[in-house]
C-alpha positions in Angstrom: -0.3 0.0 -0.3 1.2 3.4 -1.1 1.2 5.8 2.0 2.3 9.6 2.3 5.8 10.3 3.4 5.9 10.3 7.2 2.6 8.3 7.3 2.4 4.9 9.1 -0.5 2.3 9.1 -3.6 3.6 9.9 -2.8 7.4 9.9 -5.7 9.3 10.9 -5.7 12.6 9.1 -6.8 16.5 10.3 -10.1 16.2 9.8 -10.6 12.4 11.4 -10.9 10.3 8.3 -8.6 7.7 7.8 -6.0 6.9 5.1 -6.2 3.4 4.9 -7.0 3.1 0.7 -4.8 3.1 -2.1 -7.1 5.9 -3.7 -6.7 8.1 -0.3 -3.0 7.7 0.2 -1.9 7.9 -4.0 -4.4 12.0 -3.8 -2.0 12.8 -1.0 1.3 12.1 -3.3 -0.3 12.9 -6.6 -2.5 15.3 -5.4 -1.7 19.0 -7.7 -3.6 22.6 -6.6 -5.0 24.0 -9.6 -5.1 26.6 -11.9 -7.3 29.1 -10.7 -6.1 28.3 -7.0 -2.4 29.4 -8.7 -3.5 32.6 -10.2 -5.5 33.8 -6.5 -1.7 33.6 -4.9 -0.5 35.7 -7.4 -3.7 38.1 -7.4 -3.2 38.7 -3.6 0.3 39.2 -4.2 -0.4 41.9 -6.0 -2.8 43.4 -3.6 -0.9 42.3 -1.1 2.1 44.7 -2.7 0.0 48.2 -3.2 -0.9 47.5 0.4 3.0 46.8 1.6 3.3 50.1 -0.8 0.6 52.7 0.7 -2.6 53.5 2.0 -5.1 56.1 2.0 -5.9 57.1 6.3 -9.0 58.8 7.0 -8.6 62.3 8.9 -11.1 65.0 9.6 -14.4 64.5 11.3 -17.1 63.0 10.1 -19.1 66.1 8.4 -16.2 67.2 7.1 -13.6 63.8 6.0 -10.2 64.5 5.5 -7.4 62.1 3.1 -3.8 61.3 4.0 -2.2 59.3 0.9 0.1 57.3 3.0 3.4 55.3 1.7 6.8 53.3 2.3 9.7 54.8 0.6 13.0 54.3 1.1 12.3 52.7 4.4 10.5 56.2 6.1 7.4 56.2 5.8 5.4 59.1 4.1 2.4 60.8 4.1 0.1 63.4 1.9 -2.3 65.0 3.9 -5.5 67.2 3.6 -7.3 65.6 1.0 -11.0 66.2 0.7 -11.9 63.3 -1.4 -10.7 59.4 -1.5 -10.4 59.8 -5.4 -8.1 62.0 -4.9 -5.6 60.8 -2.2 -5.8 57.4 -4.3 -5.0 59.2 -7.7 -2.3 61.0 -5.9 -1.2 57.7 -4.5 -1.0 56.3 -7.9 1.2 59.4 -9.2 4.1 58.4 -6.6 3.4 54.8 -7.2 4.5 55.4 -11.1 7.4 58.6 -10.9 8.9 56.1 -7.7 8.9 53.3 -10.8 9.4 55.9 -13.4 12.7 57.2 -11.3 11.2 61.1 -11.5 10.0 60.8 -8.3 11.8 63.6 -7.7 10.7 65.8 -10.4 7.5 65.5 -8.9 7.9 66.2 -5.2 9.3 69.6 -6.2 6.4 70.2 -8.0 4.7 70.1 -4.7 6.6 73.1 -3.5 3.6 76.2 -2.9 3.8 78.8 -5.3 3.5 81.3 -2.2 7.5 80.0 -1.6 9.2 80.3 -5.2 7.0 84.0 -5.6 9.1 85.1 -2.0 11.7 83.3 -4.0 11.9 85.2 -6.7 11.0 88.4 -5.9 14.1 88.1 -3.2 16.9 87.3 -5.5 15.7 88.8 -9.1 13.0 91.5 -8.4 14.5 93.1 -5.6 17.7 92.6 -7.3 17.2 94.0 -11.1 14.0 95.4 -11.6 12.9 98.9 -10.9 9.5 98.0 -10.7 10.0 95.5 -7.5 7.7 97.5 -5.7 4.7 97.4 -8.2 5.6 93.7 -8.5 5.4 93.0 -4.6 2.3 95.4 -4.6 0.7 93.3 -7.8 1.8 89.4 -6.1 -0.7 90.2 -2.9 -3.6 90.0 -5.1 -1.9 87.2 -6.8 -1.0 85.3 -3.7 -4.7 86.2 -1.9 -6.2 84.6 -4.4 -4.2 81.2 -4.5 -3.6 81.2 -1.2 -0.4 80.4 1.1 -1.0 76.8 0.8 -1.2 76.2 -3.2 1.0 74.5 -4.9 3.0 74.9 -8.1 1.2 72.4 -9.4 -2.5 73.5 -8.2 -1.8 76.7 -10.9 -3.9 75.0 -14.2 -5.0 77.1 -16.9 -8.3 77.1 -15.1 -7.2 79.0 -11.8 -5.3 81.5 -14.3 -8.4 81.9 -16.5 -10.2 82.1 -12.8 -7.6 84.8 -11.4 -8.3 86.6 -14.8 -11.8 87.0 -14.3 -11.6 87.8 -10.3 -9.0 91.1 -10.9 -11.6 91.9 -13.8 -14.5 92.1 -11.7 -13.1 93.6 -8.9 -13.0 96.6 -11.3 -9.3 96.4 -12.6 -8.5 98.0 -15.9 -7.7 95.3 -18.5 -4.4 96.4 -19.3 -3.7 96.6 -14.9 -5.1 92.7 -15.3 -2.6 91.9 -18.1 0.3 93.0 -16.0 -1.0 90.8 -13.0 -1.0 88.0 -15.2 2.6 89.1 -16.6 4.0 88.4 -13.2 2.0 85.3 -12.5 4.0 83.9 -15.8 6.8 85.6 -15.3 7.4 83.6 -11.5 6.0 80.2 -13.4 9.0 80.6 -15.3 11.1 81.3 -13.0 10.0 78.1 -11.3 10.7 76.3 -14.9 14.2 77.4 -14.8 15.1 77.2 -11.1 13.5 72.9 -11.9 10.4 72.8 -9.5 8.1 73.2 -12.6 9.4 71.3 -16.0 6.3 73.2 -17.8 5.1 76.1 -17.6 0.8 76.6 -17.4 1.0 79.0 -19.0 2.5 77.1 -22.4 -0.6 75.5 -22.3 -2.0 79.1 -23.8 -1.9 80.6 -27.7 0.2 83.1 -27.7 -1.0 86.1 -25.5 -4.8 84.3 -25.5 -5.1 84.4 -21.5 -5.0 88.3 -21.2 -8.0 91.2 -21.9 -7.8 92.5 -24.5 -6.2 96.2 -24.3 -8.6 99.1 -26.1 -5.5 101.3 -27.4 -6.8 105.1 -28.0 -5.1 107.2 -31.0 -2.7 109.2 -28.6 -1.6 112.9 -29.6 1.4 113.9 -30.2 2.8 115.5 -27.1 5.0 117.8 -29.8 3.2 118.8 -32.3 6.7 119.8 -34.0 9.7 120.3 -34.0 9.3 124.2 -33.2 7.4 123.1 -30.0 10.0 120.6 -28.9 13.1 123.1 -29.3 10.5 126.1 -27.7 10.1 123.3 -24.7 14.3 123.2 -24.3 14.8 126.5 -24.6 12.7 127.4 -21.2 13.9 124.4 -19.7 16.6 125.5 -17.0 20.4 125.2 -17.6 22.0 123.1 -15.4 19.0 120.8 -16.4 19.1 121.2 -20.3 21.2 118.8 -21.2 19.3 116.0 -19.5 15.6 117.0 -21.2 17.4 117.2 -24.3 18.5 113.9 -24.3 15.2 112.3 -23.5 13.9 114.4 -26.3 16.1 113.5 -28.7 16.5 109.8 -28.1 13.5 108.3 -25.6 15.4 107.0 -23.4 13.2 106.4 -20.4 14.1 108.6 -17.2 15.7 106.1 -15.4 18.1 104.7 -18.4 19.0 108.5 -18.7 19.9 108.7 -14.5 21.7 105.5 -14.8 23.6 106.4 -17.5 27.9 106.3 -17.8 29.9 107.9 -20.0 31.8 104.6 -21.0 28.2 104.5 -22.9 28.5 107.7 -25.0 30.5 107.0 -28.4 30.9 110.7 -29.5 32.5 109.0 -32.5 30.5 106.8 -33.9 27.2 109.6 -32.0 25.2 105.9 -30.1 24.7 105.8 -26.8 24.2 101.9 -25.5 21.4 101.9 -23.1 22.7 99.4 -20.1 21.0 99.7 -17.3 17.9 102.3 -15.7 19.7 103.6 -12.5 20.9 100.7 -10.9 18.9 98.0 -13.0 18.6 96.5 -16.3 16.6 98.4 -18.1 12.7 97.2 -18.3 13.7 94.9 -21.8 16.6 93.4 -20.0 18.6 93.8 -23.2 20.6 96.5 -23.7 20.3 99.1 -27.1 21.7 101.7 -29.0 20.1 104.9 -29.9 21.5 106.9 -31.9 22.2 110.6 -31.6 21.9 113.7 -33.8 24.1 116.2 -34.6 23.2 118.4 -32.1 23.0 116.3 -28.8 26.5 115.0 -29.9 27.3 118.5 -29.4 25.5 119.5 -26.1 26.8 115.7 -25.0 30.5 117.0 -25.5 29.8 120.4 -23.6 27.9 118.3 -21.2 30.9 115.9 -21.1 33.6 118.6 -19.9 32.3 118.7 -16.3 33.6 114.9 -15.9 35.9 112.9 -18.1 35.8 109.8 -16.0 34.1 106.4 -17.7 32.4 105.2 -15.0 31.1 108.6 -14.7 26.9 109.6 -15.0 26.5 111.4 -17.7 23.3 113.7 -15.8 24.5 114.1 -11.9 22.4 116.3 -9.8 23.3 119.6 -10.5 23.3 120.3 -7.0 24.4 117.0 -4.9 26.3 114.8 -8.1 24.6 112.2 -7.0 22.2 109.8 -9.8 18.9 111.4 -10.0 16.2 110.2 -7.8 13.7 107.3 -8.3 11.1 109.1 -6.3 9.8 112.5 -6.1 8.6 115.4 -8.6 11.6 117.8 -9.0 11.4 116.9 -12.6 8.0 117.2 -13.0 7.7 120.5 -11.8 10.7 121.6 -13.6 8.9 120.2 -16.8 6.0 121.5 -16.6 7.2 125.6 -15.3 8.2 125.1 -19.0 5.4 123.9 -20.6 3.4 127.1 -19.5 6.1 128.9 -20.5 6.4 127.6 -23.8 2.8 127.4 -24.2 2.5 123.6 -25.2 0.2 121.1 -23.2 1.3 120.1 -20.0 2.9 116.7 -20.0 4.7 114.2 -17.9 8.7 113.7 -18.0 7.6 109.7 -19.7 5.7 111.5 -22.5 9.1 113.4 -23.9 9.6 109.9 -24.9 6.3 109.8 -26.8 7.6 112.9 -27.7 10.7 111.4 -29.7 8.8 109.0 -31.1 6.5 111.1 -32.5 8.7 113.6 -33.8 10.8 111.0 -35.2 7.8 109.3 -37.4 6.4 113.0 -38.5 9.8 113.4 -40.1 9.8 110.6 -42.3 11.4 107.9 -40.0 10.1 104.3 -39.9 7.9 102.4 -36.8 11.2 99.8 -36.9 13.6 102.4 -36.1 11.4 103.9 -33.4 10.9 100.3 -31.9 14.9 99.9 -32.2 14.9 103.4 -30.6 12.6 102.6 -27.4 14.0 98.7 -26.8 10.3 97.3 -28.0 10.0 93.6 -27.9 8.3 93.4 -31.1 6.9 96.1 -33.5 3.3 95.0 -32.9 3.2 97.2 -29.5 5.1 100.0 -31.1 2.3 100.2 -34.3 -0.4 99.8 -31.9 1.3 103.3 -30.3 2.7 105.0 -32.6 1.2 103.7 -36.3 -1.8 106.2 -37.0 0.9 109.4 -36.3 3.2 108.2 -38.9 -0.2 107.0 -41.4 -1.5 111.0 -40.4 1.9 112.6 -41.6 1.4 110.7 -44.6 -1.4 111.7 -45.3 -0.1 115.3 -44.7 3.0 114.8 -46.6 1.0 113.4 -49.8 -1.1 116.8 -49.5 2.6 118.9 -49.4 4.3 117.2 -52.6 1.8 115.8 -54.8 -0.6 118.7 -55.3 -0.4 119.4 -58.7 -3.4 121.8 -59.2 -5.4 119.7 -61.1 -9.3 120.7 -60.8 -11.2 118.0 -59.6 -12.7 115.4 -62.5 -16.2 115.6 -63.4 -18.9 115.2 -66.2 -18.1 117.8 -69.1 -21.3 119.8 -69.1 -23.2 120.7 -72.8 -24.2 123.9 -73.4 -27.7 123.7 -75.1 -26.7 125.9 -78.0 -23.1 124.1 -79.0 -24.0 121.6 -81.6 -24.2 118.3 -80.2 -20.9 115.7 -80.2 -22.7 113.0 -81.3 -21.7 112.3 -85.1 -24.0 112.3 -88.0 -25.1 109.3 -89.5 -23.6 108.0 -92.6 -25.2 109.2 -95.5 -26.5 112.5 -93.2 -26.7 115.3 -95.0 -24.6 118.4 -93.8 -25.8 122.1 -93.9 
């Protein structure tokens, strides 16, 4: 009789049945588990592996439940709290598991850094150091930060949330241009997050160019100075110590801060070119240097101005009283300009309007939009055309009247007198008398 190994005669099984028969003994030796049982064990091992990787824990209260994703990583247990839906926690845990398997978990983890932390880093390390509009950036970010909250991760900034922010700002009564400046700041911070390695791609890139911005209705800008004669009268009425600065602003279109930060090493009187490298102590608004041509009149003015200091690093337009760099705040220049406008009999304007005056005078003198764009440092000719294109067109119309006046009478049908013969020719064979 065949017996199972280790069994003696009359061995009693675990269930009380005696294995005395041949059939029972053979089954105990050759029995193989069904294939279905092997499959179920593999499934149990997979489920056990998932449970071993992580789980979802319930936090909060019965009325306000919260869920946490808990998982093992590198021998340490990690937890992500704050999910309001169990499905969101499960989806997060699945992403972590996939990222860990693909070796990109660190990139995902960096994306969990909050937007507030990245914004503070950009404001401190970039805006405060390089941008003259830092104070404006800080104020604008307060509104952006209040919308997203301090705990919002970079991954929470989605295209739909950006559009919600736009709607919120517009609903508060802000002008389209102001809303767009807020959105541009958010775009800059997200671009910095990509550069710093916090994000792989900015959510702004999912929009078509400018599609997330509000349309701005730009009215036609009237020329601040209607002619070269008005510009000459205005400059003639500025105080002598301030005359070189105001002449430079009108004849180059430079911004106030760009003139304040200009140094003699940036001026080439031989080639008659000025390189705009900075605005006050920071880079110019565009972030790039540009060259601007200077006329023969301005070159003579700068040559006389240079006699005061020949040091290359010296300021071209220091404060006449202190010798220091012109301040970024204060209305001293505005007061001087307003007095000069009144004395010259031209409309009052801001110091920044002298930049617009340069563009207008250039176009009215026959210059091109492309040249104005390069002089002003606009990133694209679109902005230049939208702002000043109508001035060039109006000037071309006036030039057409002046240059193409041929003394022609207005065309029209020729009138035939009733006493004059009809111009219709006689038919063949008609008699003429």
